[in-house]
C-alpha positions in Angstrom: -35.9 -0.9 -19.2 -33.5 0.5 -17.0 -33.5 4.2 -18.1 -30.1 6.0 -19.0 -29.1 9.0 -19.6 -27.5 7.8 -22.9 -28.8 6.0 -25.6 -29.3 1.9 -26.2 -28.2 1.5 -29.3 -24.8 4.0 -28.3 -23.8 2.8 -25.3 -24.2 -1.6 -26.4 -22.4 -1.0 -29.3 -19.7 1.7 -27.9 -19.9 4.2 -30.5 -21.4 7.3 -29.1 -24.1 9.0 -31.4 -23.4 13.1 -31.4 -25.5 14.2 -29.3 -24.1 10.7 -26.4 -20.4 12.8 -27.3 -22.3 15.9 -27.0 -22.8 14.0 -22.9 -19.6 12.4 -22.4 -17.0 15.7 -23.8 -19.1 18.3 -21.3 -18.4 16.1 -18.2 -22.5 15.6 -17.6 -22.0 11.5 -18.6 -18.2 10.7 -17.1 -16.5 7.3 -19.8 -16.8 5.5 -16.8 -20.2 5.2 -16.5 -20.4 4.0 -20.3 -19.7 0.8 -19.1 -21.9 1.2 -15.9 -24.3 1.4 -18.4 -23.3 -1.3 -20.1 -23.5 -3.6 -17.0 -26.9 -2.8 -16.1 -28.1 -3.6 -19.3 -26.5 -6.7 -19.5 -28.2 -7.2 -15.9 -31.8 -6.7 -16.2 -31.4 -8.3 -19.9 -29.5 -11.7 -18.1 -33.1 -11.6 -16.0 -32.9 -9.2 -13.0 -36.5 -7.7 -12.5 -35.3 -5.0 -10.3 -33.7 -3.1 -12.9 -37.0 -3.3 -15.4 -38.0 0.0 -13.4 -35.3 1.6 -12.3 -33.1 5.1 -13.6 -29.9 5.1 -13.8 -28.9 8.6 -12.3 -24.8 8.7 -11.6 -21.4 7.0 -10.4 -18.3 8.0 -8.3 -15.5 6.5 -8.7 -12.8 6.7 -5.7 -9.9 4.6 -6.1 -11.3 1.1 -6.7 -14.8 1.6 -5.3 -18.1 2.5 -7.2 -20.8 3.9 -6.1 -23.6 4.0 -8.5 -27.3 6.0 -7.1 -30.0 5.1 -8.4 -33.7 5.1 -8.2 -35.9 1.9 -7.9 -39.7 3.0 -8.5 -40.5 -0.3 -6.2 -39.9 -0.9 -3.0 -36.1 -3.1 -3.0 -34.7 -5.0 -0.1 -31.1 -4.5 1.0 -30.8 -8.1 -0.1 -31.6 -7.5 -3.7 -28.9 -4.3 -3.6 -26.3 -6.2 -2.0 -27.0 -8.9 -5.3 -27.1 -6.0 -8.0 -24.1 -4.6 -6.5 -21.9 -8.4 -6.2 -23.2 -8.7 -9.9 -22.0 -5.3 -11.2 -18.6 -6.2 -9.3 -18.2 -9.2 -10.8 -19.0 -7.6 -14.3 -16.4 -4.1 -13.9 -14.1 -5.5 -11.4 -13.6 -3.1 -9.1 -16.1 -3.1 -5.4 -19.1 -1.3 -6.0 -21.9 -0.9 -3.8 -25.4 0.5 -5.3 -28.0 2.9 -3.3 -30.8 3.9 -4.0 -31.2 7.6 -4.8 -32.9 9.1 -2.6 -33.5 13.0 -0.1 -33.0 11.0 3.2 -28.9 11.6 3.7 -29.5 9.1 6.6 -30.9 6.5 4.4 -28.0 6.9 1.6 -25.4 6.9 4.3 -26.7 3.5 5.6 -26.5 1.7 2.4 -23.2 3.7 1.7 -21.9 2.7 5.2 -23.0 -1.0 5.5 -22.3 -2.8 7.5 -21.2 0.1 9.6 -23.9 1.6 12.0 -24.6 5.4 12.4 -25.2 6.7 15.0 -27.0 10.0 14.2 -26.3 12.8 12.1 -25.6 16.0 13.4 -26.1 19.5 10.6 -23.2 22.4 10.7 -24.1 26.1 10.0 -20.9 27.6 9.6 -20.8 31.8 9.6 -21.0 32.2 5.7 -23.8 30.7 5.9 -23.3 27.1 4.5 -24.2 23.6 6.3 -22.1 20.8 6.2 -22.6 17.2 7.8 -21.5 15.2 10.6 -22.0 11.4 10.0 -21.4 9.6 13.7 -20.3 6.4 13.3 -19.8 4.3 16.7 -16.7 3.3 17.5 -16.9 -0.2 18.1 -17.6 0.2 13.7 -13.7 2.1 12.9 -12.7 -1.3 11.8 -15.7 -1.4 8.8 -14.3 1.9 7.4 -10.5 0.8 7.3 -9.1 3.8 5.8 -12.0 3.7 3.5 -13.3 7.2 5.7 -12.2 9.4 3.7 -13.1 7.6 0.8 -17.0 7.5 1.9 -16.8 11.7 2.9 -16.3 12.8 -0.5 -18.6 10.0 -2.3 -21.1 11.2 0.0 -19.7 14.7 -0.5 -20.5 14.7 -4.2 -23.9 12.6 -3.8 -25.3 15.8 -1.9 -23.8 18.4 -3.1 -22.7 19.3 0.4 -19.2 19.2 2.7 -20.3 16.0 4.5 -17.6 14.7 7.3 -17.5 10.9 9.0 -16.5 11.3 13.0 -16.0 7.7 14.9 -18.0 8.9 18.1 -16.9 7.9 21.6 -20.3 6.4 22.8 -22.8 3.8 21.0 
């Protein structure tokens, strides 16, 4: 079964117990995430074998884009992630990208920005002791990002907890 932070009965019924309601009220789980969890449970029940041993971590919603961060116990291909994303998109009526949680920023950024390529990631140390990351994308992939560059920056920043900037590079 896909592991979720709320109780299965609460998510499936839509009526939250006091513990689950407290998680929603405190903001640890957003209201829209309950619908995402319900859709994930339905997908698993309809036969998506990759969701059986998956762990749901968090969802981020910006405009009409929903990014679902999950951890898969078994190795999962990009093609399988895309299938899960399309199935969730049809259930929720949003653009959905499912990414595999990782400590590797490059891997998560590559899944989020796909089909755009990543040339490299630079770490910038600031005088106040903080850091932020600059993800370089080739100019030829600029059209893929279009108006979503700022949305991707905000989502990646929320996922890793540090500022992320996406920069179009002159060189490929």
